[in-house]
Structures are given as structure tokens and as C-alpha cells.
C-alpha positions as CSV (number, residue, x, y, z in Angstrom):
1,M,-2.1,-34.2,54.5
2,P,-3.8,-32.9,57.6
3,E,-2.3,-29.5,58.9
4,A,-2.7,-27.8,62.2
5,T,-5.4,-25.0,61.9
6,C,-6.0,-21.8,63.5
7,R,-9.3,-21.3,65.4
8,L,-11.3,-18.7,67.3
9,T,-12.9,-19.7,70.6
10,Y,-15.7,-18.0,72.5
11,S,-16.2,-18.5,76.2
12,G,-18.5,-16.9,78.7
13,G,-19.3,-14.0,76.4
14,N,-15.8,-13.0,75.8
15,F,-13.8,-13.7,72.8
16,G,-10.8,-15.9,73.3
17,H,-7.8,-15.8,71.7
18,N,-6.2,-17.4,68.6
19,R,-4.3,-20.5,69.2
20,M,-2.8,-23.4,67.4
21,S,-4.4,-26.7,67.9
22,R,-2.0,-29.6,68.6
23,P,-0.6,-31.5,65.7
24,S,-3.0,-34.4,65.0
25,P,-1.7,-38.0,65.0
26,S,-1.6,-38.2,61.4
27,L,0.5,-35.2,61.0
28,R,2.8,-36.6,63.7
29,Q,2.9,-39.9,61.8
30,S,3.6,-38.3,58.5
31,S,6.5,-36.2,60.0
32,L,7.9,-39.1,61.4
33,T,7.7,-41.1,58.2
34,V,9.4,-38.3,56.2
35,A,12.3,-38.2,58.9
36,L,12.7,-42.1,58.5
37,V,12.6,-41.8,54.7
38,A,15.2,-39.2,54.7
39,A,17.4,-41.3,57.1
40,V,17.0,-44.1,54.7
41,G,18.1,-41.7,51.9
42,I,21.0,-40.7,54.0
43,L,22.0,-44.2,54.3
44,A,21.7,-44.9,50.6
45,A,23.9,-42.1,49.9
46,L,26.6,-43.2,52.1
47,L,26.8,-46.6,50.7
48,R,26.7,-45.3,47.1
49,F,29.1,-42.4,47.4
50,A,31.6,-43.3,49.9
51,H,35.2,-43.4,48.2
52,L,33.7,-43.7,45.0
53,T,36.2,-41.4,43.3
54,Q,38.7,-44.1,44.2
55,R,37.1,-46.9,42.5
56,G,38.1,-46.5,38.8
57,L,36.7,-48.5,35.9
58,F,37.5,-52.2,35.5
59,L,34.6,-53.6,33.2
60,W,34.9,-53.3,29.3
61,D,31.3,-51.8,29.1
62,E,32.3,-49.3,31.7
63,A,34.9,-47.7,29.5
64,K,32.8,-48.1,26.3
65,F,30.0,-46.0,27.8
66,A,32.7,-43.6,29.2
67,I,34.1,-43.0,25.9
68,E,30.7,-42.7,24.2
69,G,30.1,-40.0,27.0
70,I,32.8,-38.0,25.7
71,R,31.2,-37.8,22.1
72,M,28.0,-36.7,23.9
73,E,29.7,-34.2,25.8
74,E,31.0,-32.7,22.7
75,A,27.5,-32.8,21.0
76,I,26.1,-30.8,24.1
77,R,28.9,-28.1,23.8
78,A,28.3,-27.8,20.2
79,A,24.5,-27.4,20.7
80,L,25.0,-24.8,23.4
81,G,27.4,-22.9,21.0
82,L,30.5,-23.7,23.0
83,H,33.8,-24.7,21.7
84,A,33.4,-28.4,20.8
85,S,35.4,-31.1,18.8
86,L,33.1,-33.8,17.5
87,A,35.9,-36.0,16.7
88,R,36.4,-36.6,20.5
89,G,35.3,-39.8,22.1
90,K,33.4,-42.3,19.8
91,P,29.8,-42.7,18.6
92,V,27.4,-44.8,20.3
93,G,27.5,-48.4,19.4
94,S,25.7,-50.0,22.1
95,A,22.1,-48.8,21.3
96,K,22.2,-46.9,24.6
97,P,22.4,-43.2,23.5
98,G,20.4,-42.1,26.6
99,H,22.9,-43.3,28.9
100,A,25.8,-41.8,27.0
101,L,23.7,-38.5,27.1
102,L,23.7,-38.6,31.1
103,I,27.3,-39.4,31.1
104,G,27.8,-36.4,28.7
105,I,25.9,-34.1,31.0
106,G,28.0,-35.2,34.0
107,Y,31.1,-34.5,31.9
108,V,30.0,-31.0,31.1
109,I,29.2,-30.3,34.7
110,A,32.3,-32.1,36.4
111,G,34.8,-32.6,33.6
112,V,35.9,-36.0,31.9
113,H,37.0,-38.0,34.9
114,D,36.6,-41.8,35.5
115,Y,34.4,-41.3,38.4
116,V,31.7,-39.2,36.6
117,P,30.1,-42.3,34.9
118,L,30.0,-43.9,38.5
119,M,28.4,-40.7,39.8
120,V,25.7,-40.9,37.2
121,S,24.8,-44.3,38.6
122,A,25.0,-43.4,42.3
123,V,22.7,-40.2,41.7
124,S,20.2,-42.4,39.9
125,S,20.2,-45.4,42.5
126,L,19.8,-42.7,45.4
127,A,16.7,-41.2,43.4
128,A,15.2,-44.6,43.2
129,C,15.4,-45.4,46.7
130,L,13.5,-42.2,47.7
131,L,11.1,-42.6,44.5
132,L,10.5,-46.2,45.7
133,A,9.7,-45.1,49.3
134,A,7.1,-42.5,47.8
135,L,5.6,-45.2,45.8
136,G,5.4,-47.6,48.7
137,W,3.6,-44.9,50.6
138,R,1.0,-44.2,48.0
139,L,0.3,-48.1,47.3
140,F,0.7,-49.6,50.7
141,G,1.1,-47.1,53.5
142,R,4.0,-45.5,55.5
143,Q,5.2,-48.8,57.0
144,V,5.6,-50.5,53.7
145,A,7.3,-47.4,52.2
146,I,9.9,-47.2,55.2
147,V,10.7,-50.9,55.1
148,A,10.9,-51.1,51.0
149,G,13.2,-47.9,50.9
150,A,15.5,-49.4,53.6
151,L,15.7,-52.8,51.8
152,L,16.7,-51.1,48.5
153,A,19.1,-48.7,50.2
154,V,21.3,-51.5,51.7
155,S,20.8,-53.9,48.9
156,E,24.4,-54.7,47.8
157,Y,22.8,-56.2,44.6
158,D,21.7,-52.5,43.7
159,A,24.7,-50.8,45.0
160,L,27.1,-53.0,42.8
161,Y,25.6,-51.1,39.9
162,A,25.0,-47.7,41.6
163,R,28.9,-47.8,42.0
164,S,29.5,-48.7,38.5
165,G,29.4,-47.0,35.1
166,L,27.1,-49.3,33.6
167,S,23.7,-48.2,32.3
168,E,21.6,-50.1,35.0
169,S,20.8,-47.7,37.6
170,D,19.9,-44.7,35.4
171,A,17.6,-47.1,33.3
172,A,16.1,-48.7,36.4
173,L,15.3,-45.1,37.8
174,L,13.6,-44.1,34.6
175,F,11.6,-47.6,34.5
176,L,10.5,-46.9,38.1
177,L,9.6,-43.3,37.4
178,G,7.5,-44.4,34.3
179,T,5.9,-47.3,36.1
180,A,5.0,-45.0,39.2
181,L,3.3,-42.4,36.8
182,W,1.2,-45.4,35.4
183,L,0.4,-46.9,38.8
184,W,-0.1,-43.6,40.8
185,P,-3.7,-42.9,40.2
186,W,-5.0,-46.5,40.2
187,P,-6.6,-47.0,43.6
188,S,-7.6,-50.6,45.0
189,A,-10.9,-50.3,43.0
190,G,-8.9,-49.8,39.6
191,R,-9.1,-46.7,37.9
192,P,-6.8,-46.4,35.0
193,A,-4.3,-43.5,34.4
194,S,-5.7,-40.4,32.6
195,D,-4.6,-39.8,28.8
196,I,-2.0,-37.1,29.9
197,R,-0.6,-39.4,32.8
198,L,-0.4,-42.4,30.5
199,A,1.3,-40.5,27.6
200,A,3.7,-39.1,30.3
201,A,4.3,-42.5,31.6
202,A,4.9,-44.1,28.1
203,A,7.4,-41.4,27.2
204,V,9.6,-42.0,30.3
205,L,9.5,-45.7,29.6
206,G,10.6,-45.0,26.0
207,A,13.4,-42.9,27.6
208,A,14.3,-45.8,29.9
209,F,14.6,-48.0,26.7
210,S,17.1,-45.8,25.2
211,V,19.1,-45.8,28.3
212,N,19.0,-49.6,28.2
213,Y,17.5,-51.6,25.5
214,R,17.2,-54.8,27.9
215,L,14.2,-52.8,29.6
216,I,12.1,-54.0,26.5
217,V,10.9,-56.9,28.7
218,Y,9.9,-54.9,31.6
219,V,8.0,-52.3,29.5
220,A,6.2,-55.0,27.6
221,V,5.2,-56.2,30.9
222,V,3.7,-52.9,31.9
223,V,1.8,-52.3,28.7
224,A,0.5,-55.8,28.6
225,L,-1.1,-55.4,32.1
226,D,-2.4,-52.1,31.5
227,L,-4.2,-53.3,28.0
228,S,-5.3,-56.5,29.6
229,W,-7.2,-54.8,32.3
230,S,-8.3,-51.7,30.5
231,L,-9.5,-52.9,27.2
232,P,-12.2,-55.3,28.4
233,K,-13.7,-52.4,30.5
234,E,-13.3,-49.4,28.2
235,G,-14.8,-50.6,24.8
236,H,-13.3,-50.5,21.3
237,V,-12.7,-46.6,20.8
238,P,-11.3,-45.8,24.3
239,G,-9.2,-48.8,23.8
240,L,-7.8,-47.9,20.6
241,R,-7.1,-44.6,21.8
242,R,-5.2,-46.2,24.8
243,V,-3.3,-48.3,22.5
244,L,-2.3,-45.3,20.3
245,L,-0.9,-43.2,23.4
246,W,1.0,-46.2,24.3
247,T,2.6,-46.5,20.9
248,A,3.1,-42.6,20.4
249,G,4.5,-42.3,24.0
250,L,6.7,-45.3,24.0
251,A,8.3,-44.3,20.2
252,L,8.7,-40.4,21.2
253,I,12.3,-40.6,22.7
254,P,13.7,-43.4,20.3
255,A,12.2,-41.4,17.4
256,L,14.0,-38.2,18.5
257,W,17.3,-40.4,18.7
258,L,16.6,-41.7,15.3
259,A,16.0,-38.2,14.0
260,V,19.3,-36.5,15.8
261,G,21.3,-39.5,14.4
262,G,20.2,-39.1,10.8
263,L,20.8,-35.3,11.2
264,A,24.2,-35.6,12.6
265,A,25.2,-38.3,10.0
266,A,23.9,-35.7,7.2
267,H,26.5,-33.3,8.4
268,G,29.3,-35.8,8.6
269,T,29.6,-36.3,12.3
270,P,27.7,-39.5,13.0
271,I,26.8,-40.3,16.8
272,F,26.0,-44.0,15.9
273,F,28.0,-46.7,14.6
274,N,28.2,-50.4,14.2
275,E,30.8,-51.9,16.7
276,I,31.5,-54.8,14.5
277,T,32.4,-52.9,11.4
278,A,33.3,-49.4,12.9
279,R,31.0,-47.9,10.3
280,P,28.2,-45.3,10.8
281,A,24.8,-46.8,11.6
282,S,21.4,-45.7,12.6
283,Y,20.0,-46.2,15.9
284,A,17.3,-48.3,14.6
285,A,20.0,-50.6,13.1
286,E,21.7,-50.7,16.4
287,V,18.6,-51.8,18.4
288,V,17.6,-54.5,15.8
289,Y,21.3,-55.7,16.0
290,Q,21.3,-55.7,19.9
291,L,18.0,-57.4,20.2
292,H,18.0,-60.0,17.6
293,Q,21.2,-60.4,15.5
294,G,24.8,-61.8,16.5
295,K,24.8,-63.4,20.1
296,Q,21.3,-62.2,20.9
297,S,20.0,-64.7,18.7
298,V,21.4,-67.4,20.9
299,V,19.2,-69.2,23.6
300,R,20.4,-70.4,26.9
301,F,18.4,-71.7,29.9
302,A,19.8,-71.1,33.3
303,P,17.0,-70.8,36.0
304,L,19.0,-71.0,39.1
305,I,22.0,-68.7,38.7
306,Y,19.9,-65.6,39.1
307,A,18.5,-66.7,42.5
308,A,22.1,-67.5,43.6
309,W,23.4,-64.1,42.6
310,Y,20.4,-62.6,44.5
311,V,21.1,-64.7,47.8
312,N,24.9,-63.9,47.6
313,R,24.4,-60.1,47.2
314,D,21.3,-59.2,49.4
315,G,21.3,-62.2,51.8
316,L,19.0,-65.1,52.5
317,G,16.9,-63.0,54.9
318,A,16.0,-60.6,52.0
319,A,15.4,-63.6,49.8
320,L,12.9,-65.2,52.2
321,L,10.9,-61.9,52.6
322,L,10.7,-61.9,48.9
323,V,9.2,-65.5,48.8
324,V,6.9,-64.3,51.6
325,G,5.8,-61.2,49.8
326,L,5.1,-63.4,46.6
327,F,3.0,-65.7,48.8
328,W,0.9,-63.1,49.9
329,T,0.4,-61.9,46.4
330,L,-0.7,-65.5,45.6
331,I,-3.3,-65.9,48.4
332,R,-4.5,-62.2,48.7
333,P,-4.3,-60.8,45.0
334,S,-4.8,-57.3,44.0
335,F,-4.1,-55.2,41.0
336,H,-1.1,-53.6,42.5
337,R,0.5,-56.9,44.0
338,R,-0.1,-58.5,40.6
339,V,1.9,-55.7,38.7
340,L,4.8,-55.9,41.1
341,A,4.9,-59.6,41.1
342,A,4.9,-59.6,37.5
343,L,7.7,-57.3,37.0
344,I,9.7,-59.7,39.0
345,V,8.7,-62.9,37.8
346,V,8.2,-62.3,34.1
347,P,11.7,-60.7,33.5
348,Y,13.0,-63.4,35.6
349,A,11.3,-66.1,33.4
350,V,12.4,-64.5,30.1
351,Y,16.2,-63.7,31.1
352,T,16.4,-67.6,32.1
353,F,16.5,-68.1,28.4
354,A,18.6,-65.0,27.5
355,P,21.8,-65.2,25.3
356,F,23.6,-63.3,27.9
357,I,23.0,-64.8,31.4
358,V,24.1,-61.8,33.7
359,P,23.0,-60.3,36.9
360,R,22.6,-56.9,35.3
361,N,19.4,-58.4,33.6
362,L,17.4,-58.1,36.9
363,V,18.6,-54.8,38.3
364,A,15.3,-53.1,37.2
365,A,13.4,-55.7,39.1
366,L,15.2,-54.9,42.5
367,P,12.8,-51.9,43.4
368,F,9.8,-54.1,42.9
369,A,11.3,-57.0,44.9
370,A,12.0,-54.6,47.8
371,L,8.5,-53.4,47.7
372,V,7.1,-57.0,47.7
373,A,9.3,-58.1,50.4
374,A,8.5,-55.2,52.5
375,E,4.8,-55.6,52.1
376,G,5.2,-59.3,52.9
377,L,6.7,-58.4,56.1
378,V,4.2,-55.9,57.0
379,R,1.3,-58.3,56.0
380,T,2.7,-61.2,57.9
381,A,3.4,-58.9,61.0
382,R,-0.3,-57.5,61.1
383,W,-1.8,-61.1,60.3
384,R,0.1,-62.6,63.6
385,P,1.3,-59.5,65.6
386,P,3.3,-60.2,68.5
387,A,1.6,-59.1,71.6
388,G,-1.0,-57.5,69.5
389,R,1.5,-55.0,68.0
390,P,2.9,-55.5,64.4
391,L,5.5,-53.2,65.1
392,L,7.2,-55.6,67.5
393,A,7.9,-57.9,64.4
394,I,8.4,-55.0,61.7
395,V,10.9,-52.8,63.4
396,P,13.5,-55.6,64.6
397,V,13.4,-57.6,61.3
398,T,13.8,-54.4,59.5
399,L,16.8,-53.1,61.7
400,A,18.4,-56.7,61.3
401,L,18.1,-56.7,57.5
402,T,19.2,-53.1,57.3
403,I,22.3,-53.6,59.4
404,I,23.3,-56.9,57.6
405,G,22.7,-55.3,54.1
406,A,24.5,-52.1,55.1
407,S,27.6,-54.1,56.2
408,M,27.6,-56.1,52.9
409,S,27.2,-53.2,50.8
410,W,30.0,-51.1,52.5
411,R,32.4,-53.8,51.5
412,L,32.0,-52.1,47.9
413,T,33.7,-49.0,49.1
414,E,36.9,-50.9,49.0
415,E,36.8,-51.7,45.0
416,R,39.7,-50.6,43.1
417,S,40.6,-51.0,39.7
418,G,43.5,-52.8,38.4
419,F,43.2,-51.1,34.9
420,A,43.4,-47.6,36.7
421,A,46.6,-48.8,38.6
422,A,48.0,-50.3,35.2
423,A,47.5,-46.9,33.5
424,A,49.3,-45.0,36.2
425,A,52.1,-47.3,35.9
426,V,52.2,-46.7,32.1
427,N,52.0,-42.8,32.4
428,S,55.0,-43.0,34.5
429,R,56.9,-44.9,31.9
430,G,56.1,-42.8,28.8
431,G,52.3,-43.0,28.6
432,R,52.2,-45.5,25.5
433,A,51.1,-49.1,25.7
434,L,49.6,-51.7,23.5
435,T,46.3,-53.2,25.2
436,S,43.7,-55.9,25.0
437,S,41.1,-53.8,26.7
438,E,39.1,-50.7,26.0
439,V,39.3,-49.6,29.6
440,M,43.1,-48.7,28.8
441,A,42.0,-46.6,25.7
442,F,39.7,-44.2,28.1
443,Y,42.8,-44.0,30.6
444,L,45.3,-43.2,28.0
445,R,43.2,-41.1,25.7
446,R,44.7,-38.2,24.2
447,P,43.5,-34.7,22.8
448,G,41.0,-35.0,20.0
449,G,39.9,-38.7,19.2
450,S,43.3,-40.3,19.6
451,C,44.5,-42.4,22.1
452,A,47.9,-43.9,23.2
453,S,46.8,-47.4,23.7
454,P,46.1,-49.2,20.3
455,A,45.1,-52.8,20.5
456,V,47.5,-55.7,20.4
457,P,47.7,-56.4,16.7
458,P,46.9,-59.7,15.1
459,R,50.3,-60.2,13.4
460,L,53.7,-60.1,14.6
461,D,55.0,-58.0,11.9
462,V,52.5,-55.5,12.8
463,L,53.6,-55.8,16.4
464,A,57.2,-55.2,15.5
465,A,56.1,-52.0,13.7
466,D,54.4,-50.9,16.8
467,I,57.5,-51.5,18.9
468,R,59.7,-49.6,16.4
469,A,57.1,-46.7,16.8
470,G,57.7,-46.5,20.5
471,Y,55.3,-48.8,22.1
472,R,57.5,-50.5,24.5
473,L,54.7,-51.7,27.2
474,A,51.5,-53.9,26.8
475,V,48.7,-54.2,29.1
476,L,46.9,-57.4,28.9
477,E,44.0,-59.3,30.8
478,R,43.1,-62.9,31.0
479,H,40.2,-62.9,28.5
480,H,42.3,-62.1,25.5
481,N,44.2,-65.1,24.2
482,S,45.3,-64.3,20.4
483,P,48.6,-65.9,19.2
484,V,50.3,-62.5,19.5
485,T,49.0,-62.0,23.1
486,N,50.3,-65.4,24.1
487,F,53.4,-64.6,22.4
488,I,53.8,-61.5,24.6
489,R,53.0,-63.4,27.8
490,S,55.8,-66.1,27.0
491,K,58.4,-63.9,25.7
492,G,57.8,-60.4,27.3
493,R,59.2,-59.3,30.6
494,L,56.5,-59.1,33.4
495,I,56.8,-55.7,35.2
496,A,53.8,-55.7,37.4
497,S,50.3,-57.1,37.7
498,W,47.2,-56.2,39.6
499,P,43.7,-57.8,40.5
500,T,41.2,-56.4,37.9
501,F,38.9,-56.1,40.8
502,A,40.9,-55.3,43.9
503,G,38.7,-55.3,47.0
504,P,37.2,-57.8,49.5
505,N,35.7,-61.1,49.0
506,L,32.2,-60.7,47.8
507,G,31.5,-64.5,47.4
508,E,32.1,-63.8,43.7
509,S,34.1,-61.7,41.2
510,P,32.1,-58.9,39.8
511,V,34.0,-59.2,36.6
512,S,33.5,-63.0,36.2
513,S,29.6,-62.6,37.1
514,E,29.3,-60.1,34.1
515,N,30.6,-63.1,32.1
516,G,28.0,-65.4,33.5
517,T,29.9,-67.3,36.3
518,W,28.3,-68.7,39.3
519,P,29.0,-67.1,42.7
520,N,31.8,-68.9,44.7
521,S,33.1,-70.7,41.5
522,H,36.7,-71.5,41.2
523,E,37.3,-69.3,38.3
524,P,40.9,-68.3,37.6
525,P,41.5,-64.8,39.0
526,E,40.9,-61.8,37.0
527,I,44.3,-60.0,36.5
528,V,45.9,-57.0,34.8
529,Y,49.4,-57.6,33.4
530,L,52.0,-55.1,32.3
531,F,54.8,-56.4,30.1
532,D,58.0,-54.8,28.7
533,I,57.8,-55.8,25.0
534,S,60.9,-53.6,24.1
535,R,63.1,-56.7,23.6
536,L,60.4,-59.0,22.2
537,P,62.1,-61.4,19.4
538,V,60.1,-60.0,16.6
539,P,61.1,-59.3,12.8
540,S,63.5,-56.4,12.9
541,Q,62.6,-55.7,9.2
542,G,59.1,-55.6,7.5
543,H,56.7,-53.5,5.6
544,A,54.0,-53.4,8.2
545,W,53.0,-49.8,9.2
546,P,52.5,-49.2,13.2
547,Q,48.9,-48.9,14.3
548,R,47.2,-45.6,14.8
549,C,45.1,-45.4,18.1
550,V,41.5,-44.0,17.4
551,L,38.9,-43.9,20.2
552,R,36.2,-44.7,17.8
553,V,37.5,-47.9,16.6
554,P,36.6,-50.5,19.4
555,I,39.3,-52.9,20.8
């Protein structure tokens, strides 16, 4: 970056005085760019942090990760020599230990609250906006950097997950960082990353995988692009070294988790377990299960629903700009443009066949979509500049999309959890309730590894034993339809109900969308119900024992 310099002048035989030269145009442009990127960061922070502590948890996965984070918090305290109880929380059963670790760090800093996992996502998303601007500046210049940062900052698609406790935002940040480390040294002529930078990029991408295993598709795209470009040019020996660097770097963090898990299990405090059997497991076994076994081995085909989610959340204007950017990649290809396009198109193509068709599958592609769209706008404006000045097109289009996107994303500040409201009602009535959702287990947790919200039992005699043991309330949601929950709905007294997701009309239900539902579909509303079950006509005698609520047992 050019800097103002001090120079000594000589005139008429007399020495002049030292004076600072005027800042160069390049310096003024750089300063303006930094100021605009800072403004983008402030806007992104406002949309991600405003009223975040009032949102609460309303997705089952959010509660699962929040409870796993409690176990990680205790492990961190134990590692630091502080007082800790490794029975608290529950072991990781989602093959996402990196996400649980970040939440655990948040708990160590701020205490165990429902907003801490949300803060982890919000901080990650904000950092991704700033990192994307830096990457755009490096690859395509100042104008693309500002536009791309603004598009991601106001993206409702991104903000939905940035204001959640899911593992998408922190994983997307790490993936973007790893990709940036890999891409940064490649000029347009094409010079691959050094061994050190490549190893660092691979290690960060491996860390991203430990946060969210779904990123295996994105990581595979980066590795395939790198090797397909470099191997034909470098020869066999350098090519083999590059393959080994990728392998070692990607395996570093997962191997550490495997070792830590084995060590913890050997000491009787497992940090990984199988969610189906509730028994200790290894990290490798969890990864294999999540990627292949169970529902993951099912194949579905849904090519249009992702486009519907994208248009509903980010608007038609952003979608059209993305198409324009992809078109420019097609007719004016370069290595960088191919990489960015591949990180959008390939995951989209793969996840149209995914067993779980959910919008979170494409969150990691959002920064690259913003970059492609921004470059498409800038290139189009330079190709046909109005009055010969591209800024006359770039500025108004960017401002319009920023205003529209910010107004859409601001609606998310009104999100409120029905489970949080139900938990407050239960606590005002004794603090104990049977439940059909793990969200309540987080809100009604107790000291140690216990909780006051065991699952609705599968048999009426166990339900009777629970009622005799003092459980007089039940919190149910729509998706749990066992014979016992249907019995409670028909015979219990409804005390109150709340929308699972209380907030503005987004054109979709964030809860239903995570179950693969199209936007604007006519699905039944997601409701949380609180029932009085103290007078249910259940057997008064029996040999069943009441349930014991333990956080490590999934609901």
C-alpha cells in the first residue's frame, strides 16, 4: 500500500524544509475502501447481534449442540486445572466436536446461557463477512470487495444461521479461511500455494470438517481443483508431496479428536457416544455413521427447492446477480472464477441428491455466491458503463440490494422461541415436565448431568409412575406422535400453547424448512403445547418405575 513519504527539497541554493507530500490517489482509495468495509462490518454486526439474547432455542439440533457444549466446557475447565464435573452435559453424538468445543469456550467466557451458542454463530458470520471482503479485494479489487461484503452482510439466508445455535456459521468461516489461505497466493497467471501455506490451508479445512461433517463435499472440491491444476504441471515427485501435504493437513484435527476421544474413554469419561444406542463410541465411528449409515444412505432428488429457499431468503435481485456472475464465469473463465463457481455449483448438484434436503447444506456456499454476484455486477457495469462511468451502475444497484436485504434480515431480530416460553411456564409451576423435545432438556437442566424433563415414556404404566413421582406437566410439539403423546393430547388439560417459532412472516417456517419443506407451503403451524397431566386416567397401580432424566440420553 503506498504511503505518504517525507522528502527534502532544494531550491535556489538554499535547503528547503521537510514536508509531507499529499496522499496518493491509491492511498485515498484504499482508505475509502477500508472505511466502507468497516461500515459493512457494522451493518453485519447489527443484523446479527440485535436482540439476539431474546431469541432462545427452538430447533432440536440447537439444543443438542448446546448440551454437548456443556460437556466440552467441563473438559476445558478440567484441562485448565479448574473445578469441573465431567458428568455435566452429554458427550458429542453428532460427529461435530469442533462446534461443541467452540460453544464450550463460549460457556467458559460467558457462562451457560441459551444465547451463547447463538453468539458463537454470530461472531463467526461477522468474521466471514470481513474475510470475504479481504478475499474479494485480493482477487478482484476494491469494488468487488465492498459489493461482496455488503451482499453477505445483509443476506437473510446467512443471517438465519448466524442467529442460530447450529453448526453452519462457524464451519463456513473456517472453510472460507482455509480456502482463502489456499487461493491467496495464486495470481492470475497461476502459481500454487507454497508447502507451508498449503499445509495450513489443509489443516484449517480439516478443522472445518470437525465442526460440520457436511463440508466434506466442499473440501473435496478444493482438493480436486488444486490437484487437477497442479499435478500435470509439477511432475510426479512434487505432485506426490502435494498429495501427502493435503492428506496430512486434512487429517490433523480429526486425528487429534480421535486421540482425545480415545484417551477420555480410557479414563472413563467418554466425549463421544452413539445417539441411537446412547453408548460410548469413537469419533471415527460417528463420522462413518453420519456420512453413510442410517438415513444418510438414502438418496433423494430435489433440484429446485434450494433455488426456492435462496430466492425467498435473499431476494430475486441477489439471485439474478448470481446468475449474471456465473454467466461471466462461463464466457470469461479464469482459475479464480472457476474455483468460486465450482464451490457453488458442485455442492448444489451433490446436495440435490442428499438424504436430508435442508437449506443448511448450502450455507458454506453463500460467501462464494456473494463474491460471484459482486464480480458479475462490477464486470457488467464495466462492460456497458452508463455515461462511461461504471460506478453509476454499481453504486445504486448495491445500495438497493443492501437496503432490501437489510430490511429482510432485520425481521429476524423478532424471532422468539416457544420452548423458552414453555420452560418459563414450567419453572413457574414447579420446574418439572415430561417432554417430546431435547430443547426442554436444555432449559430444565439441573446440577450435574441431570435434568427435570425426561422424555414422554412409550408406555402408559411408565407414564403413571412418572405422574406419581411428581411430573404433573407435559410439553409436546407437533412432530412427536406416539400413542402416549396422542393420549396426553386427547385426555390432558391444555394450559397454554406458543408458536415454536414466534416472529414475522418470512415466507417460510425456519422449523419446517429444516425438515425439508418448501417455502410458502401450507404445512400445519409448529406449536409448543403445555398440558396438565395430573388427572390423566392412567393405571393407579403398577410395577413400573419412574424415569430418571439424564442429559446424556437423547430424547
